[in-house]
N, C-alpha and C positions, 0 to 999 in steps of 0.2 A: 505493499500500500505506500502510494506516495505521500509526501507533505500534505500537498494540495487537497488530496482526498481525506487525510488524517484531520485535516482542521473542519471538514463538513461533517463527518461520519463519527469520530470521537466524541464521546461525553467527557467534559471537564472534569479533572479529580475534586473531590467534594472541598477540600481545602485549597489548593493550589499545589503546582508544581512543590515539593520540599528539596532545599540543598543543605547542605551543612557549610559554616565558614566558623573557622577557628571553635569547631567545637561545639558551636550554638546553631539550633536547628532555626531554619527560616522559612518562609512560605514566599512565593511568588504569585502575584496575584494578576491576573489578565488585564487589568486594568491598567497596570504599569507601576504597583504599590509593591512596597515590602513589609510583610508582617512577620514579627518577633513573638510568638506565643507566648515564651516564658516572661517576657516583661510587658505583654498585652501592648504593644507598640505597633503604630501603623508608621511605616518611613515612605516619604514621597521626595521626590526631586524636581528641581528648575520648571516651577510651574509659570515662571515670567510675567504674572500679572500685569495688566495693563502696557502689554507689549503694543496692541493696536494703538491705542492712544498716544505712546511716545512715538509711533511712526505718522502718526495724527499730524502731531506738533512739527515735525521735520517737512510738513507737506507731502506726506506719503499716504495717501487713503487706503485705509484696511475697515473693513467690518468691524466696527468696535463691541462685539460681543465674545472676544475670547475668553475674558476673566469670568465671565458668567458661565460658557462653557467648561472651562477648566474648574472652576468652583463647583459645576454640577456634578463632574465624573468625581471628583475629590467626595462630595456628599454620599454620593451613591456608595464608594467603595467604603466610608467611615458606615453608611448605615449597614451594610453587610457583616464587616470586620466588629464594630462596636468598641474599637481600641480605647484602653485608658489614656494612652498619650498619643500625639499625632506630632511625628518629628520631622521638620522641613530642612531638606539638605542644602538648603542655600539657593540664590537666584529665585527666591519666591517670588520677588518683585522685579520688574524688567530693569528698573533704575530707580536713584533716589527722590524722584518725585511722585513714583506711582501711588504710594500710600495715601497722598492728598487727591490724586485723582481717581481713586476708586469710587464707584457710585453708592448711593445708598442701596441697593438692590444686591450690591456684590458685598457690602459691609454687612448686609442681613442675612446673607448665606453663610459668612464668616463666623458670626456671632451662632448662627444654627449648628455649624460644624464643631464649635469649640464648647459647647454647651455640657456641661459635666463631665471633661476630661481637660488634660493638660495640654497645652501647644509650646511646644519648642523650636524653637526658628535659629538654626545655624547660619552664620555669616555666608554670603558668596559674593563673588566679585561685581556683580551687580549691585548686590545691596549689603554693602559692607557694615552699614550701621544701623541701630537698633531702630524700629521703626513702631512709634507709638499706636498708631492706627490699628496695628495687629494684634496688642495685646500679648500676653504669654511671657512666656521667659525668652530670651536673645543671647546666645551662647557663641564663641569664635568656632567651638567643636564640642563632641561630646565624648567621652570616653565612660563603656559601661559594660562592666563583664570582662569577656574576652574581645569585645568590638570598639572600634574607633570609628565616629561618623563624622565625616567633614565635607565640604563641598567640594574640593578641588583634589583629586587623589595627588599623595607622594611619590616621588621618586623612589627606587629600589624596592627591596623587598618591605611590604607592609600587610603581615599576617593580620587578620581579622577586620580590615579596613572598608568600609562601605562610604561611596563616596556617589557625585553627580557629574556637573558640569560638561562632559563630554558630549550628552545626548546620543548612546550608540543605538547606531541603526545596523540591520542586517540585510544583505542581499542574496536573493535567491534566486534562480528561474528552474522551474520546474514546468515540464511539457510544454515547453516554449515560452511560458508564459512568466515575465519578470515580478518579483515580488520584493519590495523593500518597506520594513516595518521596524519599529521601535524594539529594542531588545534590552535585556540582561546582560551583562558580559562579566563573566567570572571566571577565574582557575581555580577556585577552591580555595583560596588566600584572600585576594579582595574581589569587592563586588562594585562593580560601576552600574549605576542606576539610569532608568531611562528617564528622558524628560517628559513632565507630566502635562506640560502648557499645551494649549491648542495651538500656538503660533511658533513653538518652538522647533527649530530644524536638527538635524540628525548628522552625528559623523559616523561615517561607515567602520564597522568594528576592524578591519582590515586597513585601516590609516593608521600610518606609521605612529601616531599620536598615542592611539589607543594601544594598537597592538605593542608598544614599548613599556607596558605598564605591565605585562607579564612574561614572566623569564621561560614559562614553556608551553604546553598547549592549554587554552583555554576554549571557553564555549559561548555562542550567542543563545538566550533564552528567549527565544522570537514570541513576540505578543500575538496571538490568533485570536480570533472571532470570542471564545470561552476558555483559551487556556494559554499555557505558553509550551513552546517544542524546544528542546534542547537541541541545538545544531552545532557540532564541533566546527571552530575557528575556518580550517581548511577547506569544507564545503562550502563556505559562504565566499561571495565574489567581491572583489573590491569595485567602486564604483569607476564608471569610464573616464 
């Protein structure tokens, strides 16, 4: 059975694909989030809220609904997982002014998501400073048990690192049909998260900037319609 056939015929695992990182059992959510059951924690990266309005300020018209779409996606994940903590791995806002530009609807959605749980915001390169409009706790990075959560992956060996920043995507061709999807990228030692933002682009996992993070074999955990699919890095194609 091909990957393309499996995407339409296989049922999703009840909890999501499980992987182990530095001894921690983590679940890959098909919507692009990571769930750590032992900590009752949901982890997401690179929402880039208000990217549309940032482009509009520069005279580049984009539909102004990216923040609403991204927060609706996040709200659905939170409703399914019901985490005690939501951890954001940086670039949650597209720029320093995005917190001010968030509309009333989007602020209300954030308030609903945060109700009854802790919100922890890790600094990114787009949003390095605490943003009062978001509430919650703001940190440069978070070390918890065997894992370290930060926005940008570090160089060299980083056992137990979970990061974002690169927006990994994987490209495949199946039965003559090109597929380019967001993905998790991991070698079992570090994990790079996909971007959750509606307007966030993607970097191919075969690109040197991403491939260079892994000392040995690594895999793309491709986001499908209802589940993720593990694809060895050498089975993925570089962008042309």
